BAFI-3210 file (N, C-alpha, C; in Angstrom, 3 decimals, decimal comma, padded with zeros to 6 digits):
// residues 250
n [1|2|3|4|5|6|7|8|9|10|11|12|13|14|15|16|17|18|19|20|21|22|23|24|25|26|27|28|29|30|31|32|33|34|35|36|37|38|39|40|41|42|43|44|45|46|47|48|49|50|51|52|53|54|55|56|57|58|59|60|61|62|63|64|65|66|67|68|69|70|71|72|73|74|75|76|77|78|79|80|81|82|83|84|85|86|87|88|89|90|91|92|93|94|95|96|97|98|99|100|101|102|103|104|105|106|107|108|109|110|111|112|113|114|115|116|117|118|119|120|121|122|123|124|125|126|127|128|129|130|131|132|133|134|135|136|137|138|139|140|141|142|143|144|145|146|147|148|149|150|151|152|153|154|155|156|157|158|159|160|161|162|163|164|165|166|167|168|169|170|171|172|173|174|175|176|177|178|179|180|181|182|183|184|185|186|187|188|189|190|191|192|193|194|195|196|197|198|199|200|201|202|203|204|205|206|207|208|209|210|211|212|213|214|215|216|217|218|219|220|221|222|223|224|225|226|227|228|229|230|231|232|233|234|235|236|237|238|239|240|241|242|243|244|245|246|247|248|249|250]
n.u [079,588|077,554|076,244|074,426|073,062|073,139|074,945|078,416|080,985|083,253|085,865|086,056|085,869|088,271|089,983|089,442|090,487|093,190|093,795|093,398|095,446|097,684|097,456|097,941|100,569|101,851|101,513|103,045|105,585|105,959|106,405|108,909|111,212|114,578|116,287|117,845|119,373|119,894|121,748|121,411|122,568|122,051|123,093|123,924|123,348|124,491|123,998|124,249|125,267|124,680|125,247|126,822|126,838|128,135|127,373|128,963|128,426|129,016|128,427|129,886|130,898|131,926|132,405|132,387|131,168|131,038|130,311|133,034|134,599|136,016|135,954|133,736|134,371|134,276|134,829|136,341|136,166|137,452|136,930|137,970|136,225|136,102|136,119|138,564|140,727|141,321|141,776|141,723|140,580|141,617|141,725|144,269|144,829|146,348|146,483|144,147|144,098|143,440|144,410|145,584|145,605|146,918|146,489|147,875|146,888|147,128|146,655|148,714|150,233|150,853|151,202|151,091|150,125|151,663|150,156|150,840|152,826|151,900|153,142|154,179|155,011|154,422|154,773|155,857|159,112|161,995|165,118|168,244|171,240|174,536|177,877|181,323|183,765|186,373|189,276|190,341|192,839|193,893|192,815|192,052|189,975|187,395|185,562|184,029|184,085|186,720|188,863|191,925|191,977|193,511|193,052|190,629|190,442|189,388|186,129|185,015|183,884|182,704|180,922|178,657|175,706|172,705|169,349|166,884|164,190|162,278|159,836|159,151|158,910|160,947|164,260|166,418|169,287|171,472|174,155|177,677|179,278|181,579|184,213|186,736|189,358|191,898|191,581|189,066|186,775|183,913|182,099|179,225|177,635|174,706|173,847|171,605|171,106|173,206|172,739|172,844|170,990|170,866|172,670|175,024|176,954|179,663|181,377|182,118|182,098|179,407|176,535|173,957|170,727|170,120|168,176|164,618|165,228|163,993|163,010|161,049|160,592|161,788|160,345|159,324|161,472|164,273|167,091|168,731|171,566|173,109|175,024|177,460|179,314|182,323|183,961|186,688|188,491|191,415|192,996|193,940|191,581|188,532|185,176|183,331|180,906|178,400|175,328|172,773|170,489|167,465|164,545|161,642|158,620|157,453]
n.v [083,881|084,512|086,644|087,065|089,542|090,142|090,307|089,265|091,541|093,191|093,147|090,799|088,892|089,392|088,569|085,849|085,186|085,723|083,835|081,492|081,765|081,676|079,036|077,698|078,547|077,398|074,678|074,542|075,090|072,794|071,014|071,690|070,518|070,056|067,856|067,490|069,707|072,173|075,018|077,796|080,364|082,526|082,078|081,484|083,294|084,136|086,087|088,792|087,720|085,053|081,494|078,665|075,208|071,850|068,772|065,972|062,416|062,022|064,009|066,358|069,418|069,205|071,029|074,520|077,776|081,031|083,372|083,936|083,376|085,639|089,056|089,011|088,304|086,791|083,318|080,370|076,903|073,605|070,350|067,119|063,927|063,392|065,810|067,146|069,771|070,471|072,579|076,136|079,541|081,928|084,419|086,625|087,743|090,011|092,022|091,768|090,791|088,347|084,903|082,061|078,583|075,228|072,048|069,283|065,992|066,231|068,808|070,554|073,265|073,015|074,565|078,058|081,435|084,693|086,541|088,445|090,157|090,459|089,571|086,976|083,512|082,091|079,647|076,450|076,949|077,270|075,778|077,152|076,232|077,361|077,753|077,433|079,953|079,864|078,146|075,804|074,325|071,245|067,875|068,314|068,755|070,875|072,767|074,816|076,828|079,098|081,971|083,872|087,236|088,934|088,187|089,208|091,984|093,858|094,068|090,849|088,186|085,232|083,095|081,584|081,134|080,130|081,152|079,306|079,997|082,617|082,640|083,506|086,252|086,920|086,399|084,424|083,748|081,415|080,782|080,574|083,214|085,996|086,562|084,269|083,627|085,560|089,134|090,844|092,502|092,122|092,501|091,437|090,844|090,095|089,356|089,630|089,048|090,782|092,924|094,390|093,023|092,545|093,386|092,834|093,090|091,720|091,016|089,282|085,633|083,934|081,849|082,104|083,123|085,355|088,000|087,869|089,135|091,556|090,743|091,030|092,410|091,002|088,757|085,975|086,205|084,618|082,436|083,890|085,371|084,621|085,894|085,903|088,217|089,208|091,454|092,410|093,568|093,813|091,281|087,765|085,150|085,087|083,973|082,205|080,526|079,149|077,820|077,463|078,652|080,221|080,625|082,356|083,233|086,369]
n.w [052,337|055,193|057,775|060,931|060,673|057,986|054,805|054,726|055,550|053,201|054,160|055,629|053,623|052,368|054,353|054,393|051,898|052,340|054,315|052,876|051,000|052,669|053,481|051,074|050,628|052,816|052,297|050,011|051,044|052,557|050,558|049,782|050,851|050,569|048,760|046,570|044,325|041,768|041,018|039,053|036,801|038,419|040,967|044,489|047,350|050,504|053,308|055,764|058,198|057,895|057,280|055,676|055,717|055,754|057,061|058,662|059,059|061,658|063,366|063,033|061,423|058,146|056,244|056,263|055,838|056,804|059,477|061,657|064,955|065,719|065,691|064,067|061,471|058,248|057,643|056,215|056,500|056,380|057,403|058,686|058,817|061,512|062,758|062,988|061,833|058,418|056,612|056,906|056,852|058,957|061,615|062,407|065,452|066,591|064,557|063,159|060,586|058,034|057,712|055,799|056,208|056,278|057,862|059,790|061,012|063,721|064,336|063,800|062,060|058,665|056,413|055,901|055,159|055,716|057,903|059,731|058,670|056,111|053,870|051,725|052,670|055,915|057,182|055,945|057,531|055,507|054,799|053,838|052,470|053,285|052,161|053,128|052,414|052,998|054,311|056,832|059,001|057,670|058,427|061,037|063,943|064,945|067,368|066,413|063,451|062,900|062,433|061,935|063,146|061,634|059,022|058,312|058,482|056,789|055,266|054,566|052,578|053,880|053,856|051,527|049,495|047,681|046,917|045,454|044,655|045,970|048,483|050,942|053,289|054,998|056,394|058,405|060,511|062,091|064,314|065,342|066,804|067,158|069,582|069,431|070,293|072,035|072,029|070,709|068,421|066,325|063,253|061,594|058,504|056,807|053,561|050,838|047,505|046,943|048,620|051,805|054,373|057,047|060,014|062,617|065,647|067,605|070,682|072,917|072,848|071,273|070,761|068,651|067,306|064,628|063,377|062,541|059,193|056,952|053,704|051,850|049,474|047,503|046,937|044,991|043,315|041,675|042,186|044,046|045,449|048,588|051,151|053,773|055,485|057,238|059,410|061,357|064,290|066,368|068,373|068,076|067,278|065,339|065,536|063,071|062,268|060,575|061,445|060,560|058,075|057,507|055,553|056,297|058,155|059,554]
ca.u [079,418|076,586|076,224|073,017|072,450|073,294|076,144|079,706|081,691|084,333|087,104|086,063|086,188|089,720|090,633|089,330|091,442|094,540|093,964|093,551|096,785|098,632|097,365|098,648|102,003|102,342|101,597|104,185|106,798|106,107|106,929|110,219|112,334|115,545|117,162|118,748|119,075|120,883|121,672|121,801|123,433|121,774|123,942|123,379|123,924|124,247|124,453|123,748|125,661|124,285|126,335|126,538|127,626|127,866|127,649|129,319|127,540|129,516|128,060|130,811|130,863|133,078|132,614|131,668|131,440|130,182|130,955|133,927|134,486|136,828|135,594|132,641|134,882|133,903|135,871|136,065|136,820|137,249|137,286|137,851|134,958|136,129|136,120|139,878|140,794|142,177|142,115|140,859|141,001|141,378|142,045|145,426|144,224|147,038|146,175|142,847|144,208|143,123|145,451|145,168|146,475|146,654|146,834|147,948|145,837|147,332|146,395|149,906|150,180|151,788|151,443|150,270|150,699|152,090|149,188|151,460|153,496|151,174|154,000|154,735|154,688|154,886|155,169|156,987|160,407|162,832|166,541|169,116|172,623|175,645|179,130|182,435|184,648|187,716|189,683|191,065|193,882|193,417|192,935|191,832|188,578|187,164|184,212|183,368|185,046|187,220|190,042|192,627|191,475|194,338|192,559|189,335|190,467|188,418|184,946|185,374|182,814|183,151|179,934|177,790|174,732|171,720|167,929|166,349|163,058|161,892|158,401|159,007|159,246|162,002|165,362|167,108|170,537|171,901|175,558|178,620|179,801|182,327|185,612|187,131|190,544|192,442|190,689|188,661|185,359|183,627|180,812|178,741|176,593|174,025|173,459|170,787|171,142|174,243|172,276|172,861|169,647|171,010|174,010|175,162|178,332|179,917|182,670|182,270|181,658|177,990|175,798|172,684|169,981|170,057|167,050|164,535|165,463|162,951|163,426|159,797|160,583|162,392|159,486|159,179|162,742|164,942|168,546|169,266|172,755|173,111|176,417|177,768|180,633|182,834|185,055|187,076|189,685|191,919|193,952|193,390|190,719|187,118|184,322|182,434|180,329|176,971|174,639|171,536|169,862|166,074|163,544|160,615|157,687|157,899]
ca.v [083,790|085,490|086,841|087,220|090,802|090,431|089,782|089,504|092,704|092,865|092,881|089,384|088,155|089,536|087,729|084,471|085,017|085,679|082,545|080,485|081,920|081,147|077,582|077,250|078,777|076,408|073,399|074,631|074,955|071,394|070,284|072,225|069,845|070,037|066,697|067,658|070,974|072,759|076,476|078,307|081,534|083,490|081,805|081,395|084,367|084,069|087,376|089,257|086,815|083,680|080,545|077,470|074,129|070,460|067,964|064,569|061,514|061,867|065,178|067,470|070,113|068,934|072,250|075,649|079,132|081,943|084,264|083,296|083,820|086,828|090,296|088,722|088,198|085,542|082,297|079,131|075,795|072,241|069,424|065,685|063,396|063,384|067,178|067,798|070,770|070,273|073,897|077,218|080,933|082,435|085,827|086,885|088,718|091,288|093,079|091,539|090,309|086,932|084,025|080,790|077,558|073,798|071,393|067,830|065,374|066,603|070,232|071,356|073,977|072,574|075,698|079,246|082,697|085,542|087,613|089,477|091,141|090,627|089,182|085,643|082,389|082,065|078,258|076,049|077,575|076,514|075,931|077,464|075,931|078,235|077,009|078,297|080,501|079,856|076,812|075,697|073,305|069,915|066,772|068,807|068,830|072,109|072,929|075,727|077,402|080,418|082,349|085,007|088,582|089,555|087,838|089,854|093,378|094,517|093,217|089,665|087,190|083,944|082,054|081,939|080,160|080,720|080,838|078,996|080,909|083,157|082,714|084,064|087,665|087,159|085,440|084,409|082,982|080,923|080,413|080,916|084,533|086,769|086,366|082,881|083,748|086,904|090,242|091,427|092,770|091,745|092,904|090,475|091,367|089,120|090,016|088,895|089,725|091,819|094,025|094,067|092,985|092,480|093,649|092,732|093,125|090,873|091,081|087,956|084,497|083,633|081,017|082,834|083,467|086,768|088,224|087,795|090,343|091,742|090,634|090,780|093,029|090,058|087,577|085,405|086,266|083,320|082,324|085,040|085,087|084,892|085,964|086,383|088,843|089,501|092,409|092,368|094,289|093,309|090,175|086,427|084,605|085,432|082,840|082,352|079,203|079,162|076,594|077,334|079,835|079,870|081,518|082,193|084,324|087,401]
ca.w [053,790|055,724|059,226|061,331|060,254|056,569|054,124|055,371|055,009|052,262|054,894|055,995|052,407|052,151|055,345|053,924|050,803|052,908|054,981|051,828|050,421|053,642|053,427|049,867|050,827|053,765|051,591|049,096|051,848|052,920|049,400|049,420|051,486|049,479|048,735|045,440|043,671|040,870|041,032|037,747|036,680|039,473|042,113|045,839|048,162|051,939|053,815|057,071|059,268|057,619|057,059|054,881|056,296|055,386|058,240|058,486|059,785|063,020|064,146|062,836|060,140|057,289|055,469|056,862|055,368|057,555|060,433|062,603|066,347|065,983|064,999|063,136|060,104|057,595|057,557|055,494|057,182|055,902|058,472|058,442|059,328|062,982|063,245|062,952|060,766|057,252|056,082|057,362|056,856|060,296|061,857|063,255|066,368|066,827|063,579|062,545|059,215|057,888|057,180|055,230|056,772|056,146|059,122|059,820|061,825|065,121|064,493|063,526|060,784|057,641|055,521|056,134|054,705|056,826|058,148|060,565|057,813|054,859|052,757|051,574|053,533|057,305|057,427|056,789|057,306|054,580|055,073|052,709|052,854|052,930|052,087|053,533|051,396|053,569|054,753|058,094|058,924|057,282|059,383|062,392|064,354|065,674|067,906|065,483|062,517|063,278|061,657|062,533|062,900|060,594|057,684|058,055|058,925|055,914|055,089|053,786|052,449|054,403|053,552|050,394|049,014|046,771|047,100|044,118|044,456|047,271|048,765|052,287|053,395|055,984|056,472|059,691|060,498|063,393|064,223|066,400|066,439|068,141|069,966|069,672|071,147|072,050|072,379|069,424|068,142|064,934|062,684|060,600|057,613|055,964|052,322|049,878|046,206|047,053|049,465|053,234|054,972|058,495|060,552|064,064|066,135|068,765|071,359|073,481|072,034|071,466|069,805|068,668|066,095|064,279|062,484|061,075|058,419|055,934|052,301|051,123|048,139|046,554|046,795|043,644|042,586|041,588|042,256|044,780|046,230|050,030|051,598|055,113|055,549|058,573|059,539|062,762|064,730|067,629|068,309|068,200|066,232|065,379|065,159|061,916|062,043|060,264|061,840|059,795|057,489|057,243|054,991|057,323|058,343|060,484]
c.u [078,441|076,730|074,782|072,363|072,663|074,578|077,415|080,374|082,838|085,622|087,191|086,383|087,692|090,490|090,597|090,329|092,877|094,814|094,175|094,941|097,852|098,645|098,126|100,164|102,603|102,500|102,778|105,504|107,043|106,689|108,365|111,371|113,356|116,473|118,176|118,364|120,209|120,666|122,212|122,655|123,203|122,624|123,183|124,084|123,504|124,805|123,895|124,041|125,241|125,489|125,850|127,424|127,178|128,280|128,053|128,312|127,947|129,253|128,988|130,545|132,106|133,379|131,766|132,127|130,497|130,990|131,800|133,814|135,213|136,385|134,494|133,111|134,558|135,100|135,383|136,828|136,450|137,769|137,251|136,558|134,902|136,200|137,460|139,996|141,752|142,687|141,190|141,466|140,626|141,760|143,227|145,059|145,000|146,713|144,853|142,889|143,939|144,295|144,810|146,129|145,970|147,193|147,004|146,888|145,983|147,094|147,598|149,791|151,264|152,172|150,549|150,945|150,932|151,131|149,796|152,098|152,709|151,963|154,349|154,228|155,178|155,432|155,004|158,213|161,216|164,299|167,316|170,558|173,588|176,939|180,294|183,291|186,095|188,021|190,415|192,054|193,286|193,644|192,810|190,334|188,409|185,742|183,381|184,451|185,425|188,479|190,660|191,985|192,227|193,848|191,245|189,321|189,628|187,258|185,249|184,204|183,342|182,194|179,035|176,842|173,756|170,315|167,350|165,159|162,532|160,377|158,124|159,422|160,416|163,052|166,009|168,351|170,908|173,361|176,353|179,339|180,706|183,737|185,901|188,344|190,997|191,437|190,314|187,176|185,126|182,242|180,460|177,639|176,029|173,489|172,625|170,757|172,068|173,818|172,275|171,448|169,709|172,451|173,991|176,646|178,456|181,277|182,955|181,767|180,193|177,497|174,381|172,063|170,064|168,979|165,742|164,703|164,506|163,533|162,201|159,781|161,156|161,533|159,242|160,428|163,439|166,456|169,190|170,498|172,579|174,561|176,492|179,182|181,004|183,936|185,387|188,311|190,102|192,922|193,221|192,533|189,266|186,307|183,471|181,909|178,831|176,377|173,337|171,075|168,447|165,339|162,288|159,622|158,207|157,835]
c.v [084,873|085,570|087,106|088,470|091,128|089,872|090,110|090,719|092,262|092,516|091,421|088,524|088,222|088,659|086,271|084,200|084,897|084,348|081,437|080,552|081,383|079,625|077,044|077,411|077,745|075,041|073,389|074,474|073,512|070,576|070,685|071,636|069,526|068,839|066,786|068,935|071,362|074,263|076,999|079,547|082,554|083,298|081,733|082,432|084,206|085,350|087,634|088,268|085,378|082,786|079,396|076,364|072,777|069,596|066,549|063,707|061,321|063,101|066,364|068,141|069,731|070,129|073,351|076,945|080,053|082,803|083,474|083,894|085,125|087,978|090,096|088,673|086,823|084,604|081,152|078,025|074,476|071,302|067,987|065,179|063,389|064,778|067,875|068,667|070,330|071,620|074,929|078,565|081,474|083,896|085,908|088,043|090,025|092,388|092,868|091,059|088,805|086,165|082,767|079,724|076,161|073,096|069,891|067,299|065,685|068,087|071,125|072,021|073,453|073,715|076,848|080,454|083,597|086,712|088,743|090,566|091,442|090,193|087,698|084,609|082,633|080,690|077,455|076,924|076,675|076,821|076,197|077,170|077,024|077,427|077,937|078,724|080,567|078,446|076,902|074,547|071,939|068,915|067,237|068,869|070,059|072,110|073,838|076,366|078,811|080,716|083,607|086,341|089,231|089,257|088,515|091,286|094,276|093,554|092,089|088,692|085,831|082,801|082,529|080,792|080,859|080,267|080,547|079,873|081,325|083,251|083,294|085,528|087,962|086,055|085,555|083,546|082,607|080,514|080,750|082,182|085,072|086,276|084,900|082,816|085,205|087,928|090,970|091,739|092,522|092,216|091,940|091,134|090,223|089,851|089,075|089,707|090,953|093,037|093,586|094,140|092,929|092,664|093,468|092,669|092,296|091,216|089,718|086,882|084,183|082,679|081,565|082,933|084,963|086,953|088,010|089,163|090,377|091,664|090,517|091,383|092,100|088,814|087,266|085,562|084,910|083,475|083,572|084,618|085,466|084,837|086,452|086,951|089,129|090,549|092,519|093,225|093,745|092,201|088,838|086,025|085,017|084,240|083,182|080,975|079,326|077,809|076,393|078,674|079,439|081,003|081,284|083,348|085,302|086,936]
c.w [054,252|057,225|059,625|060,795|058,781|056,005|054,904|054,764|054,112|052,992|055,313|054,791|052,125|053,127|054,928|052,803|051,336|053,594|053,958|051,203|051,371|053,636|052,228|050,031|051,772|053,100|050,628|049,851|052,249|051,779|049,070|050,234|050,412|049,612|047,607|044,726|042,752|040,862|039,719|037,840|037,784|040,710|043,420|046,697|049,611|052,548|055,213|058,194|059,065|057,376|056,193|055,424|055,762|056,571|057,849|059,228|061,227|063,872|064,022|061,496|059,350|056,392|056,087|056,219|056,116|058,503|061,419|063,989|066,653|065,088|063,952|061,684|059,536|057,498|056,679|056,206|056,516|056,983|057,963|059,085|060,848|063,583|063,222|061,703|059,665|056,760|056,691|056,996|058,220|060,403|062,812|064,175|066,543|065,828|062,847|061,114|059,169|057,295|056,601|055,732|056,448|057,386|058,934|060,781|063,318|065,366|064,283|062,160|059,849|056,714|055,947|055,513|055,918|057,000|058,964|059,716|056,547|053,644|052,826|052,561|054,955|057,658|056,142|056,553|056,372|054,843|053,782|053,126|052,403|053,017|052,394|052,343|051,907|054,042|056,077|057,962|058,608|058,407|060,833|062,670|065,245|066,225|067,009|064,621|062,969|062,475|062,249|062,175|061,748|059,184|057,337|058,587|058,023|055,693|054,111|053,757|052,868|054,087|052,414|050,068|048,087|047,147|045,720|043,737|045,821|047,392|050,152|052,298|054,313|055,932|057,847|059,595|061,925|063,277|065,464|065,967|067,546|068,395|070,275|070,591|071,122|072,538|071,099|069,408|066,660|064,531|061,555|059,777|056,781|054,743|051,463|048,594|046,254|047,866|050,926|053,804|056,493|058,923|062,061|064,436|067,404|069,367|071,978|072,535|072,327|070,391|069,790|067,288|065,874|063,209|063,237|060,413|057,225|054,521|051,383|049,723|047,076|046,330|045,319|042,789|042,658|041,654|042,847|045,580|047,689|050,499|053,036|055,099|056,996|058,451|061,016|063,016|066,082|067,413|068,417|067,012|066,445|064,878|063,943|061,537|061,814|060,636|061,077|059,267|057,100|056,546|055,809|057,288|059,371|061,936]
res [m|t|v|p|n|g|p|a|p|h|s|t|e|r|l|e|q|d|v|a|k|l|q|r|d|f|e|e|l|q|r|r|t|l|y|s|a|a|i|g|a|g|g|l|r|v|h|s|g|g|s|f|r|v|e|s|g|f|g|f|d|v|f|y|v|g|t|g|p|i|e|d|k|s|v|v|e|v|h|r|h|n|g|s|v|v|m|r|t|g|v|y|e|p|n|g|e|q|y|f|a|l|y|d|r|q|g|n|i|l|f|s|d|d|a|a|s|g|y|g|m|a|n|p|w|l|s|i|p|l|y|p|r|f|s|m|a|a|s|s|v|y|s|y|m|n|l|p|v|s|s|v|t|s|e|t|t|l|w|s|g|r|i|p|q|l|h|h|g|y|i|g|i|d|g|v|w|g|q|a|t|g|s|n|s|s|t|y|r|l|k|v|n|n|t|t|v|g|t|w|s|e|t|g|l|t|v|a|n|r|g|p|f|d|i|h|t|l|i|n|s|q|w|l|g|v|d|l|t|v|q|a|s|g|t|g|n|v|a|s|q|v|l|g|v|t|l|r|g|s]
***
């Protein structure tokens, strides 16, 4: 290339080379529309707030990995073709910990771990049956099971059951407690693996949940005994009717 007053300076030649290189790079980019690819041992790395997503033909992401809406923490989400969630790792806002959850088609959680406590499952709750260790009058119908205070003046086991395998960090119990007749006070103790995990006392009659009580140190243990004991003082009868025992999240 020449100019009116002589040869083109070297800087112009360098500019021409750069323009030519840009042209080649642009043409190469045009050829890089990715319809099919294989990633070798080097892998694929997405960083600095980037994301990876797969879209359905209905305008929804069926798979997403990237930054979530809370605290800029990374999440993984799998959706159905209509956008409803199948699975996600989310953030439990009170403590910023992440949880893993599976969902039904209505958005209800079917399974999740316990991000609040950091131990075991949160959902679903599982029921553990307890069986009475005492008897009442035959051929009679009662609103709830009760027995004389005189039979439980010392701590007495009235209900027992077993946990086949523990996956939750907490246990709760629901039932009828306290004064059935007369004037008395009673103390109830829920025990797991022969250790008291929860204690409560009653004077008046009540139907109530008690707990949840922490049992996370026993997670993955098998065939754990569950017992409910009662100790009472006073006159009349004391209520002892278990309505449900649940293994649950915090």
